[in-house]
N, CA, C, O and the ligand as a Tripos MOL2 file, in Angstrom:
@<TRIPOS>MOLECULE
protein
  249   247    63     0     0
PROTEIN
NO_CHARGES

@<TRIPOS>ATOM
      1 N         -36.4550   -1.6960  -33.3510 N.3       1 MET1
      2 CA        -36.7510   -3.0310  -33.6870 C.3       1 MET1
      3 C         -35.5570   -3.4440  -34.8980 C.2       1 MET1
      4 O         -35.3690   -2.7970  -35.9280 O.2       1 MET1
      5 N         -34.9790   -4.4150  -34.5760 N.am      2 PRO2
      6 CA        -34.0720   -5.1380  -35.5560 C.3       2 PRO2
      7 C         -34.5410   -5.4060  -36.8940 C.2       2 PRO2
      8 O         -35.6780   -5.8530  -37.0390 O.2       2 PRO2
      9 N         -33.9020   -5.2160  -37.7500 N.am      3 ARG3
     10 CA        -34.3180   -5.6540  -39.1950 C.3       3 ARG3
     11 C         -34.0380   -6.8970  -39.2940 C.2       3 ARG3
     12 O         -32.9260   -7.3700  -39.5260 O.2       3 ARG3
     13 N         -35.2620   -7.6010  -39.0810 N.am      4 GLU4
     14 CA        -35.3640   -9.2050  -39.2280 C.3       4 GLU4
     15 C         -36.7570   -9.4650  -40.0780 C.2       4 GLU4
     16 O         -37.6830   -8.6600  -40.1720 O.2       4 GLU4
     17 N         -36.7000  -10.5590  -40.5740 N.am      5 TYR5
     18 CA        -37.9790  -11.0420  -41.3050 C.3       5 TYR5
     19 C         -38.6780  -12.1690  -40.5700 C.2       5 TYR5
     20 O         -38.0650  -13.0910  -40.0320 O.2       5 TYR5
     21 N         -39.8230  -12.0580  -40.5760 N.am      6 ALA6
     22 CA        -40.6990  -13.3210  -40.0390 C.3       6 ALA6
     23 C         -41.3020  -14.1510  -41.0890 C.2       6 ALA6
     24 O         -41.8990  -13.5830  -42.0040 O.2       6 ALA6
     25 N         -41.2200  -15.3190  -41.0640 N.am      7 CYS7
     26 CA        -41.6460  -16.3180  -41.9220 C.3       7 CYS7
     27 C         -43.2670  -16.3440  -41.7890 C.2       7 CYS7
     28 O         -43.8270  -16.5780  -40.7170 O.2       7 CYS7
     29 N         -43.9340  -16.0840  -42.9700 N.am      8 ARG8
     30 CA        -45.4600  -16.1770  -42.8460 C.3       8 ARG8
     31 C         -46.0440  -17.4500  -42.7060 C.2       8 ARG8
     32 O         -47.2340  -17.5250  -42.3980 O.2       8 ARG8
     33 N         -45.3330  -18.5120  -42.9010 N.am      9 LYS9
     34 CA        -45.7610  -19.8640  -42.6980 C.3       9 LYS9
     35 C         -45.4420  -20.4690  -41.4160 C.2       9 LYS9
     36 O         -46.3140  -21.1650  -40.8970 O.2       9 LYS9
     37 N         -44.2930  -20.3090  -40.8050 N.am     10 CYS10
     38 CA        -44.1430  -20.6670  -39.3660 C.3      10 CYS10
     39 C         -43.7740  -19.7570  -38.4000 C.2      10 CYS10
     40 O         -43.6320  -20.1350  -37.2370 O.2      10 CYS10
     41 N         -43.5780  -18.4730  -38.7600 N.am     11 LYS11
     42 CA        -43.5050  -17.4070  -37.8290 C.3      11 LYS11
     43 C         -42.0840  -17.2340  -37.2390 C.2      11 LYS11
     44 O         -41.8220  -16.4010  -36.3710 O.2      11 LYS11
     45 N         -41.1050  -18.1690  -37.8350 N.am     12 SER12
     46 CA        -39.8090  -18.0850  -37.3780 C.3      12 SER12
     47 C         -38.9960  -16.8110  -37.8700 C.2      12 SER12
     48 O         -39.0920  -16.3980  -39.0250 O.2      12 SER12
     49 N         -38.2540  -16.2680  -36.9820 N.am     13 LEU13
     50 CA        -37.4020  -14.8950  -37.4030 C.3      13 LEU13
     51 C         -36.0760  -15.1950  -38.0580 C.2      13 LEU13
     52 O         -35.3280  -16.0880  -37.6610 O.2      13 LEU13
     53 N         -35.8390  -14.4520  -39.0200 N.am     14 THR14
     54 CA        -34.4340  -14.7460  -39.6160 C.3      14 THR14
     55 C         -34.0280  -13.3340  -40.0760 C.2      14 THR14
     56 O         -34.7890  -12.3670  -40.0990 O.2      14 THR14
     57 N         -32.6880  -13.3370  -40.4520 N.am     15 SER15
     58 CA        -32.1500  -11.9190  -40.9300 C.3      15 SER15
     59 C         -31.8630  -12.2290  -42.4350 C.2      15 SER15
     60 O         -31.5040  -11.3040  -43.1640 O.2      15 SER15
     61 N         -32.0260  -13.6580  -42.9930 N.am     16 GLY16
     62 CA        -31.7070  -14.1790  -44.1730 C.3      16 GLY16
     63 C         -32.7780  -13.7410  -45.2120 C.2      16 GLY16
     64 O         -33.4100  -12.7030  -45.0170 O.2      16 GLY16
     65 N         -32.9810  -14.4620  -46.2450 N.am     17 LYS17
     66 CA        -33.9820  -14.2150  -47.3660 C.3      17 LYS17
     67 C         -34.8180  -15.5900  -47.3170 C.2      17 LYS17
     68 O         -35.9100  -15.7260  -47.8700 O.2      17 LYS17
     69 N         -34.1680  -16.5740  -46.5920 N.am     18 VAL18
     70 CA        -34.7950  -17.9820  -46.4860 C.3      18 VAL18
     71 C         -35.2330  -18.4400  -45.0350 C.2      18 VAL18
     72 O         -34.4710  -18.3930  -44.0700 O.2      18 VAL18
     73 N         -36.3450  -18.8200  -44.9920 N.am     19 CYS19
     74 CA        -36.5050  -19.2010  -43.4820 C.3      19 CYS19
     75 C         -35.8360  -20.5050  -43.0770 C.2      19 CYS19
     76 O         -35.9690  -21.5250  -43.7550 O.2      19 CYS19
     77 N         -35.0450  -20.4530  -41.8550 N.am     20 PRO20
     78 CA        -34.3220  -21.5670  -41.6360 C.3      20 PRO20
     79 C         -34.9940  -22.8600  -41.3080 C.2      20 PRO20
     80 O         -34.4850  -23.9610  -41.5180 O.2      20 PRO20
     81 N         -36.2330  -22.6450  -40.7500 N.am     21 VAL21
     82 CA        -37.0350  -23.5470  -40.2520 C.3      21 VAL21
     83 C         -37.9660  -24.4020  -41.4140 C.2      21 VAL21
     84 O         -37.9580  -25.6330  -41.4260 O.2      21 VAL21
     85 N         -38.5870  -23.7760  -42.1680 N.am     22 CYS22
     86 CA        -39.3380  -24.3990  -43.1680 C.3      22 CYS22
     87 C         -38.8770  -24.1190  -44.5330 C.2      22 CYS22
     88 O         -39.5480  -24.6030  -45.4440 O.2      22 CYS22
     89 N         -37.8480  -23.4200  -44.8230 N.am     23 GLY23
     90 CA        -37.5200  -23.2940  -46.1880 C.3      23 GLY23
     91 C         -38.1390  -22.3090  -46.9570 C.2      23 GLY23
     92 O         -37.7060  -22.0430  -48.0780 O.2      23 GLY23
     93 N         -39.3820  -21.5740  -46.3400 N.am     24 SER24
     94 CA        -40.1790  -20.7450  -47.1190 C.3      24 SER24
     95 C         -39.4230  -19.4440  -47.5000 C.2      24 SER24
     96 O         -38.5450  -19.0410  -46.7370 O.2      24 SER24
     97 N         -39.7470  -18.6830  -48.7770 N.am     25 THR25
     98 CA        -39.2730  -17.4580  -48.8600 C.3      25 THR25
     99 C         -40.2900  -16.5480  -48.7160 C.2      25 THR25
    100 O         -40.1250  -15.3920  -49.1040 O.2      25 THR25
    101 N         -41.4730  -16.9610  -48.1350 N.am     26 ASN26
    102 CA        -42.5940  -16.0310  -47.9470 C.3      26 ASN26
    103 C         -42.4420  -15.2520  -46.5510 C.2      26 ASN26
    104 O         -43.0940  -15.6700  -45.5940 O.2      26 ASN26
    105 N         -41.6500  -14.1940  -46.4050 N.am     27 LEU27
    106 CA        -41.1810  -13.4810  -45.5880 C.3      27 LEU27
    107 C         -41.7540  -12.2320  -45.1770 C.2      27 LEU27
    108 O         -42.3130  -11.7210  -46.1480 O.2      27 LEU27
    109 N         -41.8500  -11.5340  -44.1580 N.am     28 SER28
    110 CA        -42.4610  -10.3270  -43.8800 C.3      28 SER28
    111 C         -41.6670   -9.5210  -42.8770 C.2      28 SER28
    112 O         -41.1590  -10.0750  -41.9020 O.2      28 SER28
    113 N         -41.5490   -8.1930  -43.1010 N.am     29 THR29
    114 CA        -41.0230   -7.2770  -42.2580 C.3      29 THR29
    115 C         -42.1270   -6.7160  -41.0360 C.2      29 THR29
    116 O         -41.8130   -6.1170  -40.0070 O.2      29 THR29
    117 N         -43.2680   -7.0370  -41.4080 N.am     30 GLU30
    118 CA        -44.3700   -6.5830  -40.6120 C.3      30 GLU30
    119 C         -44.6910   -7.7270  -39.6940 C.2      30 GLU30
    120 O         -45.4570   -8.6340  -40.0180 O.2      30 GLU30
    121 N         -44.0950   -7.6510  -38.5720 N.am     31 TRP31
    122 CA        -44.2590   -8.5450  -37.3220 C.3      31 TRP31
    123 C         -44.2030   -7.8690  -36.3210 C.2      31 TRP31
    124 O         -43.7370   -6.7290  -36.3120 O.2      31 TRP31
    125 N         -44.8000   -8.6310  -35.0330 N.am     32 SER32
    126 CA        -44.6570   -8.0100  -33.7750 C.3      32 SER32
    127 C         -44.9070   -9.2310  -32.7660 C.2      32 SER32
    128 O         -45.5610  -10.2420  -33.0210 O.2      32 SER32
    129 N         -44.2510   -8.9250  -31.5680 N.am     33 GLY33
    130 CA        -44.2280   -9.9210  -30.5110 C.3      33 GLY33
    131 C         -42.9370  -10.7080  -31.0560 C.2      33 GLY33
    132 O         -42.5480  -10.8620  -32.2140 O.2      33 GLY33
    133 N         -42.3780  -11.1760  -29.7810 N.am     34 LEU34
    134 CA        -41.0630  -12.0080  -29.8430 C.3      34 LEU34
    135 C         -41.1160  -13.2180  -29.0500 C.2      34 LEU34
    136 O         -41.2810  -12.9860  -27.8520 O.2      34 LEU34
    137 N         -41.0280  -14.3950  -29.3510 N.am     35 VAL35
    138 CA        -41.1410  -15.3660  -28.2540 C.3      35 VAL35
    139 C         -39.7070  -16.3750  -28.5840 C.2      35 VAL35
    140 O         -39.3190  -16.7300  -29.6970 O.2      35 VAL35
    141 N         -39.2480  -16.6120  -27.5930 N.am     36 VAL36
    142 CA        -37.9170  -17.4830  -27.8760 C.3      36 VAL36
    143 C         -38.4120  -19.1120  -27.2990 C.2      36 VAL36
    144 O         -38.8310  -19.3830  -26.1740 O.2      36 VAL36
    145 N         -38.2790  -19.7280  -28.0610 N.am     37 VAL37
    146 CA        -38.6560  -21.0900  -27.8270 C.3      37 VAL37
    147 C         -37.2750  -22.0180  -27.7720 C.2      37 VAL37
    148 O         -36.5120  -22.0370  -28.7380 O.2      37 VAL37
    149 N         -37.0270  -22.7520  -26.6170 N.am     38 LEU38
    150 CA        -35.9590  -23.3700  -26.2970 C.3      38 LEU38
    151 C         -36.1630  -24.8120  -26.0980 C.2      38 LEU38
    152 O         -35.2390  -25.6210  -26.1850 O.2      38 LEU38
    153 N         -37.5660  -25.1790  -25.7900 N.am     39 ASN39
    154 CA        -37.6910  -26.4870  -25.7170 C.3      39 ASN39
    155 C         -39.1600  -26.7070  -26.1500 C.2      39 ASN39
    156 O         -39.9800  -26.8450  -25.2420 O.2      39 ASN39
    157 N         -39.5590  -26.7520  -27.3460 N.am     40 PRO40
    158 CA        -40.8710  -26.9470  -27.7000 C.3      40 PRO40
    159 C         -41.8420  -27.8930  -27.2870 C.2      40 PRO40
    160 O         -43.0580  -27.7090  -27.2380 O.2      40 PRO40
    161 N         -41.1500  -29.0270  -26.9660 N.am     41 GLU41
    162 CA        -42.1690  -30.1450  -26.4240 C.3      41 GLU41
    163 C         -42.6320  -29.7370  -24.9770 C.2      41 GLU41
    164 O         -43.6720  -30.2750  -24.5970 O.2      41 GLU41
    165 N         -42.0170  -28.8750  -24.1250 N.am     42 LYS42
    166 CA        -42.2570  -28.4510  -22.9110 C.3      42 LYS42
    167 C         -43.0230  -27.1260  -22.8910 C.2      42 LYS42
    168 O         -43.4950  -26.7660  -21.8130 O.2      42 LYS42
    169 N         -43.1860  -26.4000  -23.9290 N.am     43 SER43
    170 CA        -43.6980  -25.0250  -23.9840 C.3      43 SER43
    171 C         -45.0690  -24.9400  -24.4320 C.2      43 SER43
    172 O         -45.3980  -25.4510  -25.5030 O.2      43 SER43
    173 N         -45.9280  -24.3060  -23.6620 N.am     44 ASP44
    174 CA        -47.4160  -24.1040  -24.0110 C.3      44 ASP44
    175 C         -47.3620  -23.0190  -25.3030 C.2      44 ASP44
    176 O         -48.0080  -23.2180  -26.3320 O.2      44 ASP44
    177 N         -46.5750  -21.9490  -25.1160 N.am     45 VAL45
    178 CA        -46.5490  -21.2330  -26.3090 C.3      45 VAL45
    179 C         -46.1710  -21.7410  -27.4380 C.2      45 VAL45
    180 O         -46.7170  -21.3180  -28.4580 O.2      45 VAL45
    181 N         -45.2220  -22.6960  -27.5280 N.am     46 ALA46
    182 CA        -44.6910  -23.3650  -28.6100 C.3      46 ALA46
    183 C         -45.9560  -24.0710  -29.2210 C.2      46 ALA46
    184 O         -46.2920  -23.8790  -30.3900 O.2      46 ALA46
    185 N         -46.6500  -24.9150  -28.3470 N.am     47 ARG47
    186 CA        -47.6520  -25.7110  -28.6230 C.3      47 ARG47
    187 C         -48.9480  -24.8520  -29.4130 C.2      47 ARG47
    188 O         -49.4610  -25.1590  -30.4900 O.2      47 ARG47
    189 N         -49.2680  -23.7930  -28.6060 N.am     48 SER48
    190 CA        -50.3690  -22.9920  -29.3410 C.3      48 SER48
    191 C         -49.9460  -22.4330  -30.4980 C.2      48 SER48
    192 O         -50.8490  -22.1390  -31.2820 O.2      48 SER48
    193 N         -48.6920  -22.1700  -30.8790 N.am     49 LEU49
    194 CA        -48.2810  -21.7100  -32.0750 C.3      49 LEU49
    195 C         -47.8920  -22.5360  -33.0670 C.2      49 LEU49
    196 O         -47.5410  -22.0500  -34.1420 O.2      49 LEU49
    197 N         -47.8940  -24.0150  -32.8470 N.am     50 THR50
    198 CA        -47.4600  -25.0300  -33.3900 C.3      50 THR50
    199 C         -46.0190  -24.9260  -33.8150 C.2      50 THR50
    200 O         -45.6710  -25.2390  -34.9540 O.2      50 THR50
    201 N         -45.2340  -24.5140  -32.9580 N.am     51 ILE51
    202 CA        -43.6490  -24.5690  -33.1330 C.3      51 ILE51
    203 C         -43.3150  -25.8500  -32.6700 C.2      51 ILE51
    204 O         -43.7410  -26.3820  -31.6460 O.2      51 ILE51
    205 N         -42.3410  -26.4220  -33.6770 N.am     52 THR52
    206 CA        -41.7170  -27.6510  -33.1370 C.3      52 THR52
    207 C         -40.1490  -27.6270  -33.3250 C.2      52 THR52
    208 O         -39.4780  -28.6590  -33.3710 O.2      52 THR52
    209 N         -39.7160  -26.5690  -33.4120 N.am     53 LYS53
    210 CA        -38.0230  -26.4210  -33.6530 C.3      53 LYS53
    211 C         -37.8270  -25.1660  -32.6990 C.2      53 LYS53
    212 O         -38.5340  -24.1590  -32.6810 O.2      53 LYS53
    213 N         -36.6150  -25.4650  -31.8370 N.am     54 PRO54
    214 CA        -36.2230  -24.3060  -30.9290 C.3      54 PRO54
    215 C         -35.8750  -23.0460  -31.9420 C.2      54 PRO54
    216 O         -35.3840  -23.1540  -33.0650 O.2      54 PRO54
    217 N         -36.1750  -22.0690  -31.4030 N.am     55 GLY55
    218 CA        -35.6170  -20.6770  -32.2990 C.3      55 GLY55
    219 C         -36.3410  -19.3660  -31.7100 C.2      55 GLY55
    220 O         -36.7970  -19.3240  -30.5680 O.2      55 GLY55
    221 N         -36.3880  -18.3830  -32.5570 N.am     56 ARG56
    222 CA        -37.0200  -17.0960  -32.2150 C.3      56 ARG56
    223 C         -38.0210  -17.0040  -33.1950 C.2      56 ARG56
    224 O         -37.8240  -17.0810  -34.4080 O.2      56 ARG56
    225 N         -39.3060  -16.8040  -32.5280 N.am     57 TYR57
    226 CA        -40.4390  -16.6390  -33.4280 C.3      57 TYR57
    227 C         -41.2210  -15.1630  -33.1770 C.2      57 TYR57
    228 O         -41.1160  -14.5380  -32.1210 O.2      57 TYR57
    229 N         -41.9270  -14.7710  -34.1930 N.am     58 ALA58
    230 CA        -42.9350  -13.6550  -33.9690 C.3      58 ALA58
    231 C         -44.1780  -14.0770  -33.5760 C.2      58 ALA58
    232 O         -44.5590  -15.1450  -34.0540 O.2      58 ALA58
    233 N         -44.9630  -13.4440  -32.7550 N.am     59 LEU59
    234 CA        -46.3000  -13.7150  -32.3740 C.3      59 LEU59
    235 C         -47.2500  -13.4930  -33.5150 C.2      59 LEU59
    236 O         -48.0680  -14.3430  -33.8680 O.2      59 LEU59
    237 N         -47.1240  -12.4530  -34.0110 N.am     60 ARG60
    238 CA        -47.9430  -11.9810  -35.0690 C.3      60 ARG60
    239 C         -47.1370  -11.4850  -36.3550 C.2      60 ARG60
    240 O         -46.2710  -10.6130  -36.2960 O.2      60 ARG60
    241 N         -47.5090  -12.1210  -37.4850 N.am     61 VAL61
    242 CA        -46.9580  -11.7670  -38.7470 C.3      61 VAL61
    243 C         -48.1400  -11.2440  -39.6800 C.2      61 VAL61
    244 O         -49.1680  -11.9180  -39.7480 O.2      61 VAL61
    245 N         -48.0280  -10.1720  -40.3300 N.am     62 SER62
    246 CA        -49.0760   -9.7300  -41.2770 C.3      62 SER62
    247 C         -48.2450   -9.4650  -42.6240 C.2      62 SER62
    248 O         -48.8230   -9.0760  -43.6390 O.2      62 SER62
    249 ZN        -40.8310  -20.7990  -41.9050 Zn       63 ZN63
@<TRIPOS>BOND
     1     1     2 1
     2     2     3 1
     3     3     4 2
     4     3     5 am
     5     5     6 1
     6     6     7 1
     7     7     8 2
     8     7     9 am
     9     9    10 1
    10    10    11 1
    11    11    12 2
    12    11    13 am
    13    13    14 1
    14    14    15 1
    15    15    16 2
    16    15    17 am
    17    17    18 1
    18    18    19 1
    19    19    20 2
    20    19    21 am
    21    21    22 1
    22    22    23 1
    23    23    24 2
    24    23    25 am
    25    25    26 1
    26    26    27 1
    27    27    28 2
    28    27    29 am
    29    29    30 1
    30    30    31 1
    31    31    32 2
    32    31    33 am
    33    33    34 1
    34    34    35 1
    35    35    36 2
    36    35    37 am
    37    37    38 1
    38    38    39 1
    39    39    40 2
    40    39    41 am
    41    41    42 1
    42    42    43 1
    43    43    44 2
    44    43    45 am
    45    45    46 1
    46    46    47 1
    47    47    48 2
    48    47    49 am
    49    49    50 1
    50    50    51 1
    51    51    52 2
    52    51    53 am
    53    53    54 1
    54    54    55 1
    55    55    56 2
    56    55    57 am
    57    57    58 1
    58    58    59 1
    59    59    60 2
    60    59    61 am
    61    61    62 1
    62    62    63 1
    63    63    64 2
    64    63    65 am
    65    65    66 1
    66    66    67 1
    67    67    68 2
    68    67    69 am
    69    69    70 1
    70    70    71 1
    71    71    72 2
    72    71    73 am
    73    73    74 1
    74    74    75 1
    75    75    76 2
    76    75    77 am
    77    77    78 1
    78    78    79 1
    79    79    80 2
    80    79    81 am
    81    81    82 1
    82    82    83 1
    83    83    84 2
    84    83    85 am
    85    85    86 1
    86    86    87 1
    87    87    88 2
    88    87    89 am
    89    89    90 1
    90    90    91 1
    91    91    92 2
    92    91    93 am
    93    93    94 1
    94    94    95 1
    95    95    96 2
    96    95    97 am
    97    97    98 1
    98    98    99 1
    99    99   100 2
   100    99   101 am
   101   101   102 1
   102   102   103 1
   103   103   104 2
   104   103   105 am
   105   105   106 1
   106   106   107 1
   107   107   108 2
   108   107   109 am
   109   109   110 1
   110   110   111 1
   111   111   112 2
   112   111   113 am
   113   113   114 1
   114   114   115 1
   115   115   116 2
   116   115   117 am
   117   117   118 1
   118   118   119 1
   119   119   120 2
   120   119   121 am
   121   121   122 1
   122   122   123 1
   123   123   124 2
   124   123   125 am
   125   125   126 1
   126   126   127 1
   127   127   128 2
   128   127   129 am
   129   129   130 1
   130   130   131 1
   131   131   132 2
   132   131   133 am
   133   133   134 1
   134   134   135 1
   135   135   136 2
   136   135   137 am
   137   137   138 1
   138   138   139 1
   139   139   140 2
   140   139   141 am
   141   141   142 1
   142   142   143 1
   143   143   144 2
   144   143   145 am
   145   145   146 1
   146   146   147 1
   147   147   148 2
   148   147   149 am
   149   149   150 1
   150   150   151 1
   151   151   152 2
   152   151   153 am
   153   153   154 1
   154   154   155 1
   155   155   156 2
   156   155   157 am
   157   157   158 1
   158   158   159 1
   159   159   160 2
   160   159   161 am
   161   161   162 1
   162   162   163 1
   163   163   164 2
   164   163   165 am
   165   165   166 1
   166   166   167 1
   167   167   168 2
   168   167   169 am
   169   169   170 1
   170   170   171 1
   171   171   172 2
   172   171   173 am
   173   173   174 1
   174   174   175 1
   175   175   176 2
   176   175   177 am
   177   177   178 1
   178   178   179 1
   179   179   180 2
   180   179   181 am
   181   181   182 1
   182   182   183 1
   183   183   184 2
   184   183   185 am
   185   185   186 1
   186   186   187 1
   187   187   188 2
   188   187   189 am
   189   189   190 1
   190   190   191 1
   191   191   192 2
   192   191   193 am
   193   193   194 1
   194   194   195 1
   195   195   196 2
   196   195   197 am
   197   197   198 1
   198   198   199 1
   199   199   200 2
   200   199   201 am
   201   201   202 1
   202   202   203 1
   203   203   204 2
   204   203   205 am
   205   205   206 1
   206   206   207 1
   207   207   208 2
   208   207   209 am
   209   209   210 1
   210   210   211 1
   211   211   212 2
   212   211   213 am
   213   213   214 1
   214   214   215 1
   215   215   216 2
   216   215   217 am
   217   217   218 1
   218   218   219 1
   219   219   220 2
   220   219   221 am
   221   221   222 1
   222   222   223 1
   223   223   224 2
   224   223   225 am
   225   225   226 1
   226   226   227 1
   227   227   228 2
   228   227   229 am
   229   229   230 1
   230   230   231 1
   231   231   232 2
   232   231   233 am
   233   233   234 1
   234   234   235 1
   235   235   236 2
   236   235   237 am
   237   237   238 1
   238   238   239 1
   239   239   240 2
   240   239   241 am
   241   241   242 1
   242   242   243 1
   243   243   244 2
   244   243   245 am
   245   245   246 1
   246   246   247 1
   247   247   248 2
@<TRIPOS>SUBSTRUCTURE
     1 MET1         2 RESIDUE 1 A MET
     2 PRO2         6 RESIDUE 1 A PRO
     3 ARG3        10 RESIDUE 1 A ARG
     4 GLU4        14 RESIDUE 1 A GLU
     5 TYR5        18 RESIDUE 1 A TYR
     6 ALA6        22 RESIDUE 1 A ALA
     7 CYS7        26 RESIDUE 1 A CYS
     8 ARG8        30 RESIDUE 1 A ARG
     9 LYS9        34 RESIDUE 1 A LYS
    10 CYS10       38 RESIDUE 1 A CYS
    11 LYS11       42 RESIDUE 1 A LYS
    12 SER12       46 RESIDUE 1 A SER
    13 LEU13       50 RESIDUE 1 A LEU
    14 THR14       54 RESIDUE 1 A THR
    15 SER15       58 RESIDUE 1 A SER
    16 GLY16       62 RESIDUE 1 A GLY
    17 LYS17       66 RESIDUE 1 A LYS
    18 VAL18       70 RESIDUE 1 A VAL
    19 CYS19       74 RESIDUE 1 A CYS
    20 PRO20       78 RESIDUE 1 A PRO
    21 VAL21       82 RESIDUE 1 A VAL
    22 CYS22       86 RESIDUE 1 A CYS
    23 GLY23       90 RESIDUE 1 A GLY
    24 SER24       94 RESIDUE 1 A SER
    25 THR25       98 RESIDUE 1 A THR
    26 ASN26      102 RESIDUE 1 A ASN
    27 LEU27      106 RESIDUE 1 A LEU
    28 SER28      110 RESIDUE 1 A SER
    29 THR29      114 RESIDUE 1 A THR
    30 GLU30      118 RESIDUE 1 A GLU
    31 TRP31      122 RESIDUE 1 A TRP
    32 SER32      126 RESIDUE 1 A SER
    33 GLY33      130 RESIDUE 1 A GLY
    34 LEU34      134 RESIDUE 1 A LEU
    35 VAL35      138 RESIDUE 1 A VAL
    36 VAL36      142 RESIDUE 1 A VAL
    37 VAL37      146 RESIDUE 1 A VAL
    38 LEU38      150 RESIDUE 1 A LEU
    39 ASN39      154 RESIDUE 1 A ASN
    40 PRO40      158 RESIDUE 1 A PRO
    41 GLU41      162 RESIDUE 1 A GLU
    42 LYS42      166 RESIDUE 1 A LYS
    43 SER43      170 RESIDUE 1 A SER
    44 ASP44      174 RESIDUE 1 A ASP
    45 VAL45      178 RESIDUE 1 A VAL
    46 ALA46      182 RESIDUE 1 A ALA
    47 ARG47      186 RESIDUE 1 A ARG
    48 SER48      190 RESIDUE 1 A SER
    49 LEU49      194 RESIDUE 1 A LEU
    50 THR50      198 RESIDUE 1 A THR
    51 ILE51      202 RESIDUE 1 A ILE
    52 THR52      206 RESIDUE 1 A THR
    53 LYS53      210 RESIDUE 1 A LYS
    54 PRO54      214 RESIDUE 1 A PRO
    55 GLY55      218 RESIDUE 1 A GLY
    56 ARG56      222 RESIDUE 1 A ARG
    57 TYR57      226 RESIDUE 1 A TYR
    58 ALA58      230 RESIDUE 1 A ALA
    59 LEU59      234 RESIDUE 1 A LEU
    60 ARG60      238 RESIDUE 1 A ARG
    61 VAL61      242 RESIDUE 1 A VAL
    62 SER62      246 RESIDUE 1 A SER
    63 ZN63       249 GROUP 0 **** ****
């Protein structure tokens, strides 16, 4: 598993210390599942996860 952090607020994945999507620093290394969202408006997965921006997201963050 790559050393990445998942944002606890929006579930976005990042290798940095700040979430690039919502700006939160509330990040976790305890995450599972990976979803790549290219087109949030047309993705049911994105809708169910309330994702509004393209990117890579974790399905579960603890
Ligand atoms: Zn975030």
